C-alpha positions in Angstrom: 6.8 -19.6 11.2 7.0 -20.5 7.5 4.1 -21.3 5.3 5.1 -21.9 1.7 3.3 -22.8 -1.5 5.2 -22.5 -4.8 4.2 -22.9 -8.4 4.8 -21.1 -11.7 2.8 -18.0 -12.5 2.0 -16.4 -15.8 3.6 -13.1 -16.8 0.5 -11.1 -16.0 -1.4 -12.1 -12.8 -3.1 -10.6 -9.8 -3.0 -12.5 -6.5 -4.7 -12.0 -3.1 -3.1 -13.2 0.1 -5.5 -13.5 3.1 -3.8 -13.5 6.5 -6.2 -13.7 9.4 -8.9 -12.0 7.4 -6.8 -9.1 6.1 -6.6 -9.0 2.3 -3.3 -8.0 0.6 -3.3 -7.3 -3.1 -0.3 -8.1 -5.3 -1.0 -5.8 -8.3 0.8 -3.7 -10.9 -0.2 -0.5 -9.3 -1.4 1.0 -6.0 -0.2 2.6 -2.7 -1.8 3.1 0.7 -4.0 6.2 0.6 -4.6 8.7 3.4 -7.8 10.6 3.1 -7.9 14.2 4.2 -11.0 16.4 4.5 -11.4 19.1 2.0 -10.3 22.6 2.9 -12.9 24.8 4.6 -14.7 27.5 2.6 -12.9 30.8 2.3 -14.2 33.6 4.6 -14.0 37.3 4.9 -13.0 37.4 8.6 -11.8 40.7 10.0 -8.8 39.2 11.8 -6.6 36.2 12.0 -8.3 32.8 12.7 -8.4 31.7 16.3 -7.6 28.0 16.2 -7.8 25.3 18.9 -6.1 21.9 18.1 -6.4 18.6 19.8 -3.6 16.1 19.1 -5.3 12.8 20.1 -3.7 9.4 20.8 -3.8 6.8 18.0 -7.3 5.4 17.8 -8.4 1.8 17.0 -11.3 2.0 14.5 -14.2 0.2 16.1 -16.9 -1.7 14.3 -19.4 1.2 14.8 -16.9 3.6 13.2 -17.8 6.7 15.3 -15.8 8.7 17.9 -16.4 11.9 19.8 -13.4 14.2 20.4 -13.6 17.0 22.9 -11.6 20.1 22.0 -11.3 22.8 24.7 -12.0 26.4 23.6 -11.0 29.4 25.6 -11.9 33.1 25.2 -8.6 34.9 25.2 -9.8 38.1 23.4 -10.4 40.1 26.6 -14.1 40.7 25.7 -17.3 38.8 25.7 -17.8 36.8 22.5 -21.0 35.3 21.0 -20.6 32.4 18.6 -22.5 31.5 15.5 -23.3 28.1 14.0 -20.5 25.6 13.5 -19.5 24.3 10.0 -17.3 21.3 9.5 -14.9 20.8 6.6 -15.7 17.2 6.2 -19.2 15.6 5.9 -17.9 12.8 8.1 -18.0 15.2 11.1 -20.7 16.8 13.2 -20.2 19.2 16.1 -21.7 21.1 19.0 -20.5 23.4 21.8 -21.4 23.5 25.5 -21.7 27.3 25.4 -22.4 29.9 22.7 -21.4 32.9 24.8 -18.0 33.2 26.6 -16.9 35.9 29.0 -13.2 36.9 29.0 -11.1 34.0 30.2 -14.1 31.6 30.1 -13.8 28.2 28.4 -16.2 25.7 26.7 -15.9 22.4 24.9 -16.4 21.7 21.2 -17.5 18.1 20.7 -16.6 16.8 17.3 -18.3 13.5 16.3 -16.3 11.8 13.5 -17.4 8.9 11.4 -14.1 6.9 11.3 -15.3 3.8 9.4 -13.3 3.0 6.3 -10.6 5.5 7.2 -7.0 4.8 8.2 -3.7 6.7 8.7 -3.1 10.2 9.9 -6.3 12.3 9.7 -7.4 15.9 10.4 -11.0 16.9 11.2 -11.8 20.6 11.5 -14.9 22.7 12.2 -15.1 26.5 12.3 -17.5 29.3 13.2 -17.7 33.1 13.5 -18.3 35.4 16.4 -20.2 38.7 16.2 -17.0 40.5 15.2 -16.6 38.1 12.2 -13.5 36.5 13.6 -13.0 32.8 12.6 -12.7 30.3 15.4 -11.9 26.7 14.8 -11.6 23.3 16.5 -9.4 20.7 14.9 -8.6 17.1 15.8 -5.4 15.4 14.5 -5.4 11.6 15.0 -4.0 8.5 13.5 -6.7 5.9 12.8 -5.6 2.3 12.9 -7.5 -0.8 11.7 -7.5 -4.0 13.7 -5.6 -5.8 10.9 -3.9 -4.2 7.9 -1.0 -4.6 5.5 1.7 -2.0 5.1 1.8 -1.1 2.3 -1.7 -2.1 1.3 -0.4 -3.1 -2.2 3.0 -3.4 -4.0 4.2 -3.4 -7.5 5.5 -6.7 -8.9 6.4 -5.3 -12.3 7.1 -7.4 -15.4 8.2 -11.0 -14.6 10.4 -12.7 -17.2 10.3 -16.5 -17.6 12.4 -18.3 -15.1 12.9 -15.1 -13.0 11.9 -15.0 -9.3 10.8 -11.6 -7.8 10.4 -11.0 -4.1 8.6 -8.2 -2.4 8.3 -7.4 1.3 5.4 -6.1 3.4 4.1 -6.5 7.0 0.9 -7.5 8.6 0.0 -5.2 11.5 -2.5 -6.4 14.1 -3.8 -3.9 16.7 -5.8 -4.3 19.9 -6.5 -2.4 23.1 -4.4 -2.7 26.2 -6.2 -5.1 28.5 -8.0 -6.9 25.7 -7.0 -10.4 24.5 -4.6 -10.3 21.5 -5.9 -11.5 18.1 -5.0 -15.0 16.9 -1.6 -15.5 15.3 -1.6 -15.0 11.5 -3.0 -17.8 9.4 -2.4 -18.0 5.7 -4.7 -18.5 2.7 -3.8 -17.9 -1.0 -6.1 -17.2 -3.9 -3.3 -18.1 -6.3 -1.2 -21.2 -5.9 1.5 -19.7 -8.1 2.6 -17.3 -5.4 4.9 -18.1 -2.5 4.4 -16.4 0.8 6.6 -16.6 3.9 5.7 -15.2 7.3 8.6 -14.0 9.5 9.0 -13.7 13.2 6.5 -11.3 14.8 7.3 -8.6 17.3 5.0 -6.7 19.7 5.1 -2.9 20.5 2.9 -0.4 22.3 1.3 2.5 20.4 0.4 5.5 22.5 -1.2 4.9 25.9 -3.8 2.3 25.0 -2.9 0.2 22.0 -0.7 -2.8 21.4 0.5 -4.0 18.0 1.9 -7.3 16.6 4.0 -6.8 13.5 4.6 -9.8 11.3 7.0 -9.5 8.3 5.6 -11.0 5.0 7.7 -12.0 2.0 5.9 -12.6 -1.3 7.6 -14.2 -4.2 6.4 -14.4 -7.8 8.0 -16.7 -10.4 7.1 -16.6 -14.1 5.9 -19.6 -16.1 8.5 -21.2 -18.3 7.7 -21.5 -22.0 5.4 -24.6 -22.3 5.3 -25.0 -18.5 
């Protein structure tokens, strides 16, 4: 599939390509950003932390932007433990437990509700609490958040373009949907700058984790400088 529009472009220019609603920026600076929550407050615990980690399958970020993760917690201390309030490292997270007192060998669930809207890439969400012995317990979720349509990378560097010189850069449009759902429409192209040439390559489809499918379409973007007096 080839969609081409070509015209000269001035030495300094910023263009936007819109492919099926996903906006790609051609700029002088910028790279994809992965946002991680801040580190939890320091504590004065009397022993090593007791962590519990859930490695979740990749998650498609829905319109409501919220997801509940269930992290199993087990008492392996050999004694009864009583838990205090939970504190989360990121304001995007809230949490609760099914039980606040565990006998030896008993388990409970820590439910972490995460606001995923506006986030993408590999993320970590962590909540912690103390028991009556001032030991630190924690529940952590590691997950990759994926938007329904996104460019990789989200922006590229064109650099200085000399008159008569053509510069090409490559990216890819990634469209993601749930297994069992209809796929999104094939990419459609719009350009905010007629001085940029964009070519869409042949797409391929892969499965991500247990529940997601992806269509990956190569994108080639070319910039050509305006000749003197052109």
